[in-house]
Backbone as ProteinMPNN parsed JSONL, in Angstrom:
{"seq_chain_A": "MASDKTRGQRKAMSLYRKFALAALGAGLLASPALAEPKRDADRAFDAARQGRAMPLPSIERRVMPFMGGADYLGPEFNGDTYRLKFVKDGRVIWVDVDAATGRIKGKSRP", "coords_chain_A": {"N_chain_A": [[0.81, -1.189, 0.0], [1.985, 1.201, 0.721], [3.682, 1.667, -1.388], [1.975, 2.45, -3.48], [1.144, 4.93, -2.562], [3.581, 6.307, -2.542], [4.185, 6.195, -5.252], [2.12, 7.759, -6.273], [2.788, 10.213, -5.132], [5.215, 10.714, -6.4], [4.321, 10.986, -9.018], [2.721, 13.253, -8.758], [4.682, 15.133, -8.043], [6.23, 15.093, -10.368], [4.414, 16.141, -12.193], [4.069, 18.654, -11.011], [6.655, 19.719, -11.361], [6.708, 19.93, -14.163], [4.717, 21.867, -14.618], [5.887, 24.003, -13.216], [8.243, 24.454, -14.689], [7.094, 25.136, -17.148], [5.772, 27.512, -16.43], [7.963, 29.095, -15.692], [9.314, 29.217, -18.161], [7.376, 30.59, -19.706], [7.333, 33.003, -18.336], [9.923, 33.949, -18.832], [9.8, 34.32, -21.595], [7.974, 36.378, -21.775], [9.229, 38.432, -20.558], [10.099, 41.817, -20.18], [12.719, 42.658, -20.11], [14.06, 41.077, -21.847], [13.095, 41.786, -24.248], [13.259, 43.193, -27.561], [15.03, 46.253, -28.147], [13.347, 49.373, -28.755], [12.871, 50.48, -32.08], [14.025, 53.296, -34.077], [11.901, 54.171, -35.688], [9.668, 53.224, -34.297], [9.879, 54.641, -31.886], [9.656, 57.264, -32.854], [7.073, 57.196, -33.915], [5.591, 56.732, -31.56], [6.187, 59.121, -30.169], [5.007, 61.016, -31.876], [2.351, 60.218, -31.719], [1.843, 60.803, -29.066], [1.978, 63.504, -29.115], [4.382, 64.81, -28.796], [6.05, 65.115, -30.898], [6.184, 65.983, -34.376], [4.574, 64.191, -37.042], [6.615, 62.037, -39.052], [6.263, 62.14, -41.97], [5.321, 64.785, -42.286], [7.49, 66.292, -41.417], [9.386, 65.528, -43.344], [8.185, 66.619, -45.678], [8.474, 69.33, -45.129], [11.234, 69.714, -45.185], [12.281, 68.775, -47.648], [11.962, 70.707, -49.856], [14.151, 72.395, -49.461], [16.415, 71.051, -50.154], [17.561, 70.98, -52.668], [17.419, 68.982, -54.779], [18.803, 66.798, -53.766], [19.242, 63.321, -53.009], [17.086, 61.557, -50.92], [17.807, 59.579, -48.168], [16.894, 58.574, -45.728], [15.534, 58.606, -42.301], [16.635, 59.314, -38.892], [15.889, 59.1, -35.411], [15.982, 60.731, -32.319], [14.501, 61.338, -30.025], [14.046, 64.191, -29.482], [14.818, 65.246, -31.816], [14.76, 64.913, -35.296], [16.883, 63.376, -37.585], [17.71, 63.748, -40.775], [18.896, 62.06, -43.608], [20.678, 62.762, -46.502], [21.981, 62.502, -49.864], [24.164, 63.984, -52.162], [25.839, 64.477, -55.141], [27.67, 62.506, -54.399], [28.233, 63.09, -51.765], [27.405, 63.039, -48.315], [24.691, 64.514, -46.634], [23.529, 65.774, -43.663], [20.577, 66.642, -42.014], [19.35, 68.248, -39.297], [16.378, 68.341, -37.494], [14.026, 69.962, -35.472], [11.905, 68.002, -33.625], [9.427, 68.627, -32.499], [8.608, 71.104, -33.556], [9.289, 71.182, -36.246], [11.222, 72.804, -37.229], [14.236, 73.524, -38.915], [17.237, 72.724, -37.461], [19.906, 72.464, -37.958], [22.433, 71.869, -40.489], [24.622, 69.766, -42.219], [27.487, 70.521, -44.193], [27.78, 69.986, -47.673]], "CA_chain_A": [[0.0, 0.0, 0.0], [2.867, 2.358, 0.798], [4.259, 1.926, -2.706], [0.984, 3.204, -4.254], [1.195, 6.318, -2.083], [4.844, 6.871, -3.025], [4.052, 6.34, -6.694], [1.245, 8.915, -6.47], [3.549, 11.424, -4.775], [6.177, 10.942, -7.479], [3.575, 11.464, -10.176], [2.333, 14.634, -8.459], [5.894, 15.964, -8.109], [6.606, 15.202, -11.772], [3.463, 17.087, -12.782], [4.403, 19.968, -10.447], [7.874, 20.19, -12.036], [6.353, 20.319, -15.529], [4.026, 23.153, -14.538], [6.842, 25.018, -12.776], [9.106, 24.76, -15.837], [6.286, 25.852, -18.143], [5.553, 28.867, -15.928], [9.246, 29.781, -15.793], [9.539, 29.487, -19.582], [6.445, 31.64, -20.131], [7.802, 34.251, -17.72], [11.11, 34.414, -19.557], [9.399, 34.796, -22.916], [7.215, 37.62, -21.641], [10.038, 39.38, -19.803], [10.463, 43.005, -20.948], [14.169, 42.814, -20.16], [14.563, 40.332, -22.988], [12.468, 42.313, -25.458], [14.136, 43.993, -28.409], [14.867, 47.689, -27.934], [12.511, 50.012, -29.772], [13.549, 51.069, -33.236], [13.778, 54.731, -34.266], [10.562, 54.372, -36.244], [8.694, 52.999, -33.222], [9.965, 55.767, -30.954], [9.124, 58.45, -33.536], [5.621, 57.03, -33.985], [5.069, 56.954, -30.201], [6.302, 60.552, -29.854], [3.999, 61.731, -32.663], [1.048, 59.856, -31.158], [1.718, 61.474, -27.773], [2.002, 64.943, -29.331], [5.704, 65.371, -28.503], [6.772, 65.294, -32.161], [5.377, 65.975, -35.595], [4.755, 62.952, -37.809], [7.757, 62.074, -39.965], [5.95, 62.662, -43.313], [5.223, 66.252, -42.229], [8.875, 66.784, -41.329], [10.016, 65.331, -44.651], [7.627, 67.599, -46.621], [9.027, 70.655, -44.808], [12.678, 69.785, -45.462], [12.602, 68.452, -49.047], [12.159, 71.854, -50.762], [15.422, 73.072, -49.199], [17.533, 70.142, -50.386], [18.132, 71.165, -54.001], [17.521, 67.774, -55.597], [19.566, 65.719, -53.137], [18.486, 62.085, -52.801], [16.756, 61.304, -49.519], [18.158, 58.207, -47.803], [16.101, 58.098, -44.596], [15.606, 59.36, -41.052], [16.957, 58.793, -37.564], [15.117, 59.85, -34.42], [16.589, 60.576, -31.001], [13.668, 61.87, -28.953], [13.586, 65.556, -29.746], [15.375, 65.659, -33.098], [14.854, 64.024, -36.457], [18.082, 63.601, -38.394], [17.425, 63.234, -42.11], [20.132, 61.826, -44.355], [20.583, 62.967, -47.941], [23.249, 62.415, -50.581], [24.204, 64.76, -53.405], [27.178, 64.457, -55.745], [28.53, 61.588, -53.65], [28.477, 63.562, -50.396], [26.281, 62.877, -47.396], [24.229, 65.738, -45.972], [22.645, 65.513, -42.529], [19.739, 67.78, -41.65], [18.724, 68.063, -37.986], [15.094, 69.041, -37.45], [13.325, 69.892, -34.188], [10.777, 67.087, -33.812], [8.167, 69.222, -32.047], [8.197, 72.261, -34.354], [9.629, 71.023, -37.659], [12.22, 73.828, -37.601], [15.581, 72.999, -39.213], [18.187, 73.16, -36.431], [21.257, 72.508, -38.506], [22.643, 71.115, -41.724], [26.04, 69.611, -42.524], [27.822, 71.075, -45.523], [28.172, 68.939, -48.639]], "C_chain_A": [[0.858, 1.26, 0.0], [3.455, 2.683, -0.57], [3.279, 2.669, -3.606], [1.004, 4.677, -3.869], [2.448, 7.011, -2.599], [4.775, 7.12, -4.527], [3.182, 7.566, -7.024], [1.962, 10.226, -6.167], [4.564, 11.756, -5.874], [5.487, 11.518, -8.712], [3.162, 12.922, -9.98], [3.537, 15.566, -8.553], [6.347, 16.155, -9.558], [5.703, 16.211, -12.476], [3.759, 18.513, -12.305], [5.636, 20.546, -11.148], [7.568, 20.667, -13.453], [5.654, 21.681, -15.534], [4.983, 24.272, -14.146], [7.764, 25.421, -13.932], [8.346, 25.521, -16.916], [6.057, 27.3, -17.713], [6.84, 29.687, -16.031], [9.538, 30.147, -17.248], [8.646, 30.602, -20.088], [6.874, 32.992, -19.565], [9.016, 34.816, -18.441], [10.752, 34.962, -20.931], [8.7, 36.141, -22.846], [8.019, 38.716, -20.946], [10.407, 40.597, -20.644], [11.971, 43.2, -21.055], [14.755, 42.09, -21.366], [13.983, 40.829, -24.309], [13.484, 43.13, -26.253], [13.952, 45.471, -28.083], [14.036, 48.284, -29.066], [13.367, 50.599, -30.88], [13.233, 52.559, -33.301], [12.355, 54.985, -34.743], [9.488, 54.201, -35.169], [8.687, 54.17, -32.244], [9.4, 57.039, -31.567], [7.597, 58.376, -33.61], [4.989, 57.284, -32.623], [5.09, 58.438, -29.844], [5.249, 61.362, -30.611], [2.599, 61.463, -32.099], [0.789, 60.579, -29.839], [1.774, 62.998, -27.903], [3.333, 65.602, -29.018], [6.502, 65.647, -29.767], [5.77, 65.315, -33.308], [5.566, 64.625, -36.284], [5.885, 63.109, -38.824], [7.383, 62.572, -41.366], [5.826, 64.193, -43.352], [6.608, 66.882, -42.191], [9.542, 66.681, -42.699], [9.494, 66.345, -45.673], [8.175, 68.999, -46.37], [10.467, 70.795, -45.273], [12.999, 69.623, -46.946], [12.803, 69.674, -49.947], [13.505, 72.566, -50.59], [16.638, 72.246, -49.608], [18.057, 70.128, -51.816], [18.351, 69.896, -54.799], [18.364, 66.664, -55.008], [18.656, 64.508, -52.932], [18.308, 61.835, -51.308], [17.021, 59.841, -49.206], [17.371, 57.681, -46.61], [16.35, 58.89, -43.335], [16.245, 58.575, -39.909], [16.132, 59.631, -36.598], [15.751, 59.627, -33.061], [15.794, 61.268, -29.897], [13.157, 63.264, -29.201], [14.083, 66.076, -31.088], [15.254, 64.542, -34.126], [16.152, 64.38, -37.155], [17.825, 62.929, -39.732], [18.723, 63.156, -42.902], [19.862, 61.943, -45.85], [21.956, 62.716, -48.551], [23.116, 63.208, -51.879], [25.648, 64.813, -53.884], [28.151, 63.619, -54.921], [28.82, 62.007, -52.22], [27.214, 63.436, -49.561], [25.976, 64.212, -46.729], [23.262, 65.325, -44.868], [21.876, 66.781, -42.217], [19.066, 67.437, -40.326], [17.499, 68.953, -37.892], [14.476, 68.859, -36.065], [12.05, 69.073, -34.383], [9.439, 67.73, -33.459], [7.671, 70.317, -32.988], [8.413, 72.094, -35.851], [10.65, 72.015, -38.156], [13.574, 73.154, -37.835], [16.552, 73.592, -38.197], [19.601, 73.293, -36.985], [21.367, 71.607, -39.713], [24.143, 70.993, -41.933], [26.291, 70.136, -43.924], [28.263, 69.949, -46.443], [29.601, 69.079, -49.109]], "O_chain_A": [[0.514, 2.258, -0.633], [3.7, 3.849, -0.878], [3.719, 3.463, -4.437], [0.897, 5.558, -4.722], [2.394, 8.159, -3.041], [5.255, 8.144, -5.013], [3.487, 8.315, -7.952], [1.768, 11.224, -6.86], [4.751, 12.919, -6.233], [6.009, 12.423, -9.363], [3.24, 13.728, -10.907], [3.425, 16.67, -9.085], [6.793, 17.238, -9.936], [6.174, 17.034, -13.26], [3.707, 19.46, -13.089], [5.657, 21.728, -11.491], [8.1, 21.684, -13.898], [5.966, 22.542, -16.357], [4.899, 25.375, -14.687], [8.03, 26.607, -14.125], [8.886, 26.443, -17.528], [6.139, 28.213, -18.535], [6.799, 30.855, -16.419], [9.962, 31.267, -17.532], [9.106, 31.474, -20.826], [6.784, 34.011, -20.251], [9.121, 36.027, -18.635], [11.33, 35.951, -21.381], [8.822, 36.955, -23.761], [7.516, 39.826, -20.771], [10.976, 40.436, -21.724], [12.447, 43.839, -21.993], [15.828, 42.452, -21.85], [14.352, 40.334, -25.374], [14.434, 43.682, -25.699], [12.841, 45.902, -27.776], [14.024, 47.769, -30.184], [14.446, 51.14, -30.638], [12.293, 53.031, -32.662], [11.683, 55.898, -34.264], [8.511, 54.949, -35.139], [7.626, 54.634, -31.825], [8.736, 57.815, -30.88], [6.912, 59.376, -33.393], [3.971, 57.969, -32.529], [4.125, 58.956, -29.282], [4.663, 62.29, -30.054], [1.77, 62.369, -32.015], [-0.351, 60.928, -29.53], [1.634, 63.707, -26.907], [3.414, 66.83, -28.975], [7.52, 66.336, -29.72], [4.678, 64.752, -33.227], [6.606, 63.987, -36.125], [6.083, 64.188, -39.383], [8.132, 63.375, -41.921], [6.189, 64.818, -44.348], [6.861, 67.887, -42.856], [10.183, 67.625, -43.159], [10.278, 66.88, -46.456], [8.324, 69.777, -47.312], [10.879, 71.87, -45.708], [13.911, 70.279, -47.448], [13.742, 69.679, -50.743], [13.944, 73.271, -51.498], [17.772, 72.689, -49.429], [18.929, 69.32, -52.134], [19.391, 69.754, -55.441], [18.621, 65.671, -55.687], [17.454, 64.653, -52.709], [19.265, 61.895, -50.536], [16.518, 58.956, -49.898], [17.192, 56.47, -46.48], [17.244, 59.734, -43.281], [16.373, 57.352, -39.958], [15.722, 60.744, -36.928], [16.031, 58.491, -32.678], [16.383, 61.738, -28.923], [11.951, 63.501, -29.137], [13.803, 67.216, -31.457], [15.597, 63.389, -33.865], [16.482, 65.557, -37.298], [17.734, 61.704, -39.82], [19.543, 64.073, -42.867], [18.95, 61.315, -46.389], [22.968, 62.715, -47.849], [22.114, 63.122, -52.589], [26.558, 65.151, -53.126], [29.317, 63.983, -54.766], [29.587, 61.336, -51.528], [26.106, 63.692, -50.032], [26.879, 64.941, -46.317], [22.292, 64.609, -45.119], [22.452, 67.867, -42.161], [18.311, 66.469, -40.233], [17.558, 70.152, -38.168], [14.41, 67.744, -35.548], [11.212, 69.418, -35.215], [8.42, 67.403, -34.068], [6.467, 70.456, -33.202], [7.784, 72.792, -36.646], [10.928, 72.081, -39.353], [14.002, 72.315, -37.042], [16.675, 74.812, -38.084], [20.385, 74.129, -36.535], [20.543, 70.722, -39.944], [24.867, 71.984, -41.839], [25.376, 70.182, -44.746], [29.023, 69.068, -46.043], [30.066, 68.276, -49.917]]}, "name": "protein", "num_of_chains": 1, "seq": "MASDKTRGQRKAMSLYRKFALAALGAGLLASPALAEPKRDADRAFDAARQGRAMPLPSIERRVMPFMGGADYLGPEFNGDTYRLKFVKDGRVIWVDVDAATGRIKGKSRP"}
């Protein structure tokens, strides 16, 4: 009779271990510390949604007329500044734009 009780306890412990490992695995998968850091595009979208920055298409429309035909390569975002990258005649041009107002803060020389 004692062996049936021991067998039942072992089975319960085995089941408990499986549930504990599953819970631990689920916790690790859902852990924010293991999540990928936000990309520039995600941070820019969040800032625009919260009203801290203008949407990127609006910024791009404001800057393009001042770029004299340079090819637009893409943006970076660092919280309060969009940095737009252009290339003209083989030279890279960076344009820093205030994210909240759309005002050009600075431009590298080609």
